[in-house]
Backbone as a chain_set.jsonl record, in Angstrom:
{"seq": "XXXXXXXXXXXXXXXXXXXXXXXXXXXXXXXXXXXXXXXXXXXXXXXXXXXXXXXXXXXXXXXXXXXXXXXXXXXXXXXXXXXXXXXXXXXXXXXXXXXXXX", "coords": {"N": [[0.83, -1.379, 0.176], [2.038, 1.099, 0.899], [3.548, 1.846, -1.362], [1.879, 2.576, -3.37], [0.477, 4.751, -2.417], [2.48, 6.348, -2.024], [2.923, 7.219, -4.918], [0.517, 8.441, -5.174], [0.48, 10.819, -3.447], [2.803, 12.292, -4.561], [1.969, 12.674, -7.066], [-0.142, 14.39, -6.201], [1.418, 16.386, -5.181], [2.846, 17.108, -7.576], [1.114, 18.036, -9.286], [0.86, 20.752, -8.165], [-0.048, 21.217, -5.563], [0.469, 21.964, -2.317], [3.096, 20.713, -0.175], [2.626, 21.28, 2.414], [-0.117, 20.384, 2.649], [-0.478, 18.174, 3.208], [-1.023, 15.401, 5.577], [-0.102, 13.155, 7.761], [-0.636, 10.353, 9.548], [0.576, 8.427, 11.948], [0.375, 4.946, 13.161], [1.01, 3.3, 15.651], [2.598, 0.891, 17.545], [1.682, -0.223, 20.61], [4.2, 0.5, 23.355], [6.204, 0.399, 21.448], [6.634, 2.431, 19.986], [8.85, 3.973, 19.562], [10.641, 2.689, 17.923], [8.871, 1.86, 15.971], [8.354, 3.983, 14.596], [11.092, 4.706, 13.841], [11.193, 2.494, 11.935], [9.246, 3.43, 10.007], [10.685, 5.859, 9.399], [12.66, 4.74, 8.26], [12.098, 3.574, 6.083], [10.86, 5.656, 4.713], [13.318, 6.733, 4.09], [14.742, 5.183, 2.691], [13.072, 4.483, 0.13], [12.189, 2.978, -2.763], [10.668, 2.703, -5.647], [10.748, 0.596, -7.079], [10.719, -1.614, -5.408], [7.977, -1.94, -4.737], [4.896, -3.557, -4.555], [2.016, -4.838, -6.404], [-1.527, -5.847, -6.955], [-1.874, -6.97, -9.304], [0.858, -8.004, -11.666], [1.005, -6.641, -13.809], [-0.076, -3.965, -13.15], [1.96, -3.021, -11.575], [4.023, -2.951, -13.461], [2.778, -0.93, -15.295], [2.822, 1.13, -13.5], [5.437, 1.886, -13.009], [6.298, 2.183, -15.776], [5.092, 4.533, -16.3], [6.426, 6.243, -14.509], [9.085, 6.107, -15.481], [8.849, 7.352, -17.757], [8.18, 9.968, -17.134], [10.265, 10.595, -15.224], [12.601, 9.655, -16.628], [14.086, 7.557, -15.173], [13.761, 5.244, -12.652], [15.474, 5.764, -10.706], [15.386, 8.564, -10.341], [13.122, 9.301, -9.93], [12.724, 8.161, -7.246], [14.407, 9.949, -5.684], [13.076, 12.223, -5.934], [10.723, 11.554, -4.816], [11.501, 10.976, -2.025], [12.665, 13.565, -1.315], [10.341, 14.743, -1.488], [8.733, 13.922, 0.801], [10.742, 14.311, 3.049], [10.457, 17.215, 2.835], [7.611, 17.288, 3.571], [7.669, 17.015, 6.286], [6.984, 14.565, 7.885], [7.413, 13.236, 10.43], [7.596, 15.398, 12.42], [4.831, 16.081, 11.914], [3.387, 13.643, 12.883], [4.223, 13.507, 15.365], [3.365, 13.312, 19.155], [0.47, 12.685, 18.367], [0.442, 10.447, 17.294], [-1.458, 7.271, 16.874], [-1.705, 4.716, 18.744], [-1.937, 0.836, 18.91], [-2.673, -2.147, 20.302]], "CA": [[-0.014, -0.026, 0.078], [3.053, 2.385, 0.816], [4.125, 2.487, -2.745], [0.894, 3.224, -4.424], [0.029, 5.84, -1.919], [3.519, 7.621, -2.25], [2.662, 7.737, -6.057], [-0.719, 9.283, -5.255], [1.006, 11.791, -2.867], [3.801, 12.539, -5.528], [1.042, 13.13, -8.22], [-0.61, 15.722, -5.674], [2.382, 17.707, -4.966], [3.441, 17.293, -8.81], [0.044, 18.951, -9.476], [1.032, 21.975, -7.654], [-0.65, 21.219, -4.375], [1.664, 22.336, -1.254], [3.49, 19.554, 0.964], [1.728, 21.575, 3.615], [-1.515, 19.939, 2.48], [-0.177, 16.503, 3.487], [-0.915, 15.181, 6.602], [0.204, 11.932, 8.414], [-1.158, 10.129, 11.077], [1.278, 7.174, 12.125], [-0.118, 3.965, 13.936], [2.38, 2.822, 16.208], [2.178, -0.457, 18.355], [2.016, 0.4, 22.055], [5.323, -0.034, 23.784], [7.084, 0.018, 20.366], [6.31, 3.698, 19.543], [10.232, 4.41, 19.06], [11.016, 1.421, 17.024], [7.949, 1.837, 14.785], [8.888, 5.544, 14.125], [12.126, 4.276, 13.228], [10.875, 1.847, 11.143], [8.497, 4.441, 9.17], [11.711, 7.308, 8.68], [13.852, 4.159, 7.245], [11.218, 3.172, 4.705], [10.909, 6.805, 3.753], [14.214, 7.357, 3.546], [15.143, 4.005, 1.378], [12.197, 4.268, -0.633], [12.275, 2.356, -4.044], [9.546, 2.066, -6.235], [11.098, -0.978, -7.819], [10.333, -2.448, -4.696], [6.587, -1.908, -4.764], [3.981, -4.892, -5.143], [0.701, -4.575, -6.894], [-1.929, -7.319, -6.834], [-1.545, -7.754, -10.518], [2.246, -7.641, -11.889], [0.87, -5.746, -15.085], [-0.1, -2.664, -12.724], [3.29, -2.455, -11.285], [4.724, -2.435, -14.754], [2.319, 0.368, -15.854], [3.218, 2.388, -12.753], [7.135, 2.017, -13.185], [6.653, 2.796, -16.819], [4.714, 5.894, -16.167], [7.497, 6.679, -13.79], [10.27, 6.004, -16.164], [8.288, 8.309, -18.864], [8.29, 11.107, -16.589], [11.69, 10.766, -14.649], [13.752, 9.257, -17.219], [14.663, 6.187, -14.422], [13.305, 5.271, -11.169], [16.003, 6.421, -9.401], [15.17, 10.046, -10.302], [11.554, 9.5, -9.049], [12.658, 7.733, -6.013], [15.225, 10.793, -5.227], [12.075, 13.249, -5.813], [9.867, 11.12, -3.662], [12.371, 11.146, -0.798], [12.805, 15.018, -0.847], [8.958, 15.437, -0.799], [8.567, 13.365, 2.043], [11.205, 15.271, 3.864], [9.749, 18.396, 2.783], [6.229, 17.122, 4.411], [7.938, 16.767, 7.351], [6.143, 13.933, 8.458], [7.827, 13.082, 11.694], [7.013, 16.871, 13.142], [3.284, 15.973, 11.669], [3.053, 12.715, 13.838], [4.833, 13.366, 17.049], [2.222, 13.692, 19.889], [-0.659, 12.655, 17.754], [0.253, 9.145, 16.822], [-2.555, 6.438, 17.49], [-1.244, 3.291, 19.067], [-2.384, -0.283, 18.851], [-2.131, -3.196, 20.973]], "C": [[0.939, 1.1, -0.07], [3.286, 3.033, -0.509], [3.131, 2.86, -3.53], [0.476, 4.386, -3.849], [1.428, 6.841, -2.304], [3.304, 8.241, -3.929], [1.39, 8.74, -6.059], [-0.074, 10.577, -4.507], [1.922, 12.616, -3.832], [3.019, 13.46, -6.549], [0.621, 14.519, -7.566], [0.261, 16.894, -5.786], [2.727, 18.231, -6.48], [2.385, 18.239, -9.679], [-0.276, 20.326, -9.067], [0.247, 22.185, -6.373], [0.849, 21.375, -3.187], [1.451, 21.052, -0.455], [2.711, 19.682, 1.965], [0.633, 20.9, 3.757], [-1.441, 18.516, 2.946], [-0.115, 16.249, 4.738], [-0.757, 13.558, 7.095], [-0.225, 11.51, 9.624], [-0.573, 8.329, 11.084], [0.143, 6.086, 13.215], [1.192, 3.143, 14.361], [1.823, 1.525, 17.149], [2.632, 0.037, 19.779], [3.095, -0.473, 22.598], [6.442, -0.183, 22.781], [7.018, 1.306, 19.328], [7.863, 3.851, 18.587], [10.383, 3.771, 17.992], [10.034, 1.537, 15.829], [8.326, 3.013, 14.216], [10.04, 5.44, 13.451], [12.021, 3.805, 12.073], [10.332, 2.736, 9.75], [9.683, 5.529, 8.44], [12.52, 6.149, 7.894], [13.134, 3.965, 6.103], [11.095, 4.378, 3.502], [12.175, 7.044, 3.357], [15.211, 6.184, 2.532], [14.163, 3.672, 0.375], [12.775, 4.183, -2.001], [11.054, 1.962, -4.698], [9.62, 0.839, -6.749], [10.62, -1.746, -6.837], [8.513, -2.708, -4.23], [6.04, -3.162, -5.392], [2.48, -4.099, -5.239], [-0.123, -6.055, -6.722], [-1.851, -7.613, -8.169], [-0.09, -7.114, -11.111], [1.982, -6.702, -13.111], [0.656, -4.285, -14.364], [1.238, -2.088, -12.287], [4.188, -2.227, -12.672], [4.135, -1.334, -15.43], [2.766, 1.454, -14.966], [4.494, 2.788, -13.26], [7.207, 2.482, -14.68], [6.136, 4.167, -17.243], [6.069, 6.658, -15.45], [8.84, 7.192, -14.457], [10.048, 7.354, -17.431], [8.381, 9.74, -18.327], [9.566, 11.653, -15.914], [12.841, 10.297, -15.532], [14.329, 7.572, -16.488], [13.872, 6.384, -13.291], [14.168, 5.951, -10.503], [15.552, 7.505, -9.465], [13.854, 9.969, -9.715], [11.718, 9.226, -7.542], [13.626, 8.92, -5.074], [13.862, 12.072, -4.923], [11.153, 12.685, -4.802], [10.302, 11.299, -2.298], [12.28, 12.433, -0.594], [11.502, 15.378, -0.858], [8.608, 14.985, 0.523], [9.27, 13.958, 3.295], [10.795, 16.537, 4.07], [8.196, 18.257, 3.742], [6.451, 16.874, 5.701], [7.358, 15.698, 8.362], [6.241, 13.501, 10.043], [7.417, 14.31, 12.55], [5.348, 16.605, 13.066], [2.833, 14.988, 12.725], [3.11, 12.786, 15.486], [3.406, 13.958, 17.906], [1.012, 13.353, 19.437], [-0.656, 11.477, 17.453], [-0.668, 8.309, 17.533], [-1.535, 5.04, 17.64], [-2.346, 2.577, 19.019], [-1.905, -1.164, 19.63], [-1.202, -4.214, 20.263]], "O": [[0.796, 1.955, -0.944], [3.261, 4.23, -0.794], [3.454, 3.543, -4.502], [0.047, 5.222, -4.645], [1.306, 7.953, -2.819], [3.467, 9.43, -4.202], [1.297, 9.685, -6.842], [-0.191, 11.567, -5.229], [1.661, 13.819, -3.812], [3.291, 14.629, -6.822], [0.885, 15.594, -8.107], [0.022, 17.999, -6.274], [2.877, 19.429, -6.72], [2.744, 19.017, -10.563], [-1.267, 20.975, -9.401], [-0.114, 23.333, -6.114], [1.977, 20.917, -3.366], [0.416, 20.47, -0.13], [2.121, 18.745, 2.503], [0.239, 20.704, 4.907], [-2.45, 17.814, 3.009], [0.831, 16.789, 5.31], [-1.556, 12.79, 6.558], [-0.199, 12.203, 10.641], [-1.057, 7.358, 10.502], [-0.749, 6.574, 13.908], [2.055, 2.573, 13.693], [0.622, 1.344, 17.349], [3.71, 0.575, 20.03], [3.136, -1.699, 22.491], [7.486, -0.762, 23.084], [7.284, 1.23, 18.128], [7.984, 3.844, 17.362], [10.228, 4.412, 16.953], [10.473, 1.287, 14.707], [8.693, 2.881, 13.049], [10.114, 6.074, 12.399], [12.553, 4.367, 11.115], [10.911, 2.702, 8.664], [9.631, 5.928, 7.276], [13.079, 6.526, 6.864], [13.692, 4.248, 5.043], [11.151, 4.351, 2.273], [12.304, 7.579, 2.256], [16.185, 6.468, 1.835], [14.325, 2.633, -0.265], [13.606, 4.978, -2.441], [10.441, 0.958, -4.336], [8.656, 0.082, -6.86], [9.995, -2.722, -7.251], [8.068, -3.588, -3.493], [6.477, -3.723, -6.397], [1.979, -3.21, -4.551], [0.42, -7.124, -6.441], [-1.725, -8.83, -8.31], [0.112, -5.902, -11.047], [2.91, -5.936, -13.371], [1.199, -3.351, -14.954], [1.604, -0.942, -12.546], [4.979, -1.289, -12.768], [4.873, -0.7, -16.183], [3.071, 2.556, -15.422], [4.673, 3.85, -13.857], [8.176, 3.198, -14.936], [6.541, 4.819, -18.206], [6.596, 7.629, -15.992], [9.49, 8.204, -14.196], [10.937, 8.095, -17.85], [8.659, 10.647, -19.111], [9.918, 12.832, -15.971], [13.994, 10.542, -15.178], [14.839, 6.666, -17.147], [13.37, 7.46, -12.967], [13.763, 6.772, -9.68], [15.069, 7.76, -8.362], [13.618, 10.823, -8.86], [11.074, 9.835, -6.688], [13.599, 8.82, -3.847], [13.758, 12.684, -3.86], [10.815, 13.441, -3.891], [9.527, 11.748, -1.453], [11.729, 12.674, 0.481], [11.282, 16.413, -0.229], [8.17, 15.806, 1.329], [8.683, 14.119, 4.365], [10.724, 17.04, 5.192], [7.83, 19.151, 4.505], [5.49, 16.5, 6.373], [7.279, 15.966, 9.561], [5.247, 13.449, 10.767], [6.776, 13.991, 13.552], [4.64, 16.884, 14.034], [1.943, 15.366, 13.487], [2.416, 12.354, 16.406], [2.606, 14.785, 17.469], [0.159, 13.771, 20.22], [-1.794, 11.061, 17.238], [-0.781, 8.493, 18.745], [-0.818, 4.535, 16.776], [-3.48, 3.056, 19.047], [-0.686, -1.141, 19.796], [-0.723, -5.157, 20.893]]}, "num_chains": 1, "name": "protein.A"}
């Protein structure tokens, strides 16, 4: 889900909407809040669209073909997506209002 969502977020920003309009809601396990926050941060920092999974392989290929057409290669998209996530300040947004689950 994260990979498909990142494409949606990137499209939102690419169409001229501000990253300030993006709101994150972290769902963290009770007693593992720091560990889970770090895992989210690592996932954002190491994001690679090639690692995405889709229900249909053909959907993944279409998504990657679109990314290649727009960015020349997937690596360029990955860098742009990582920069967008940093600008959105996801960690600041989530601190103090993260939901915890048992």
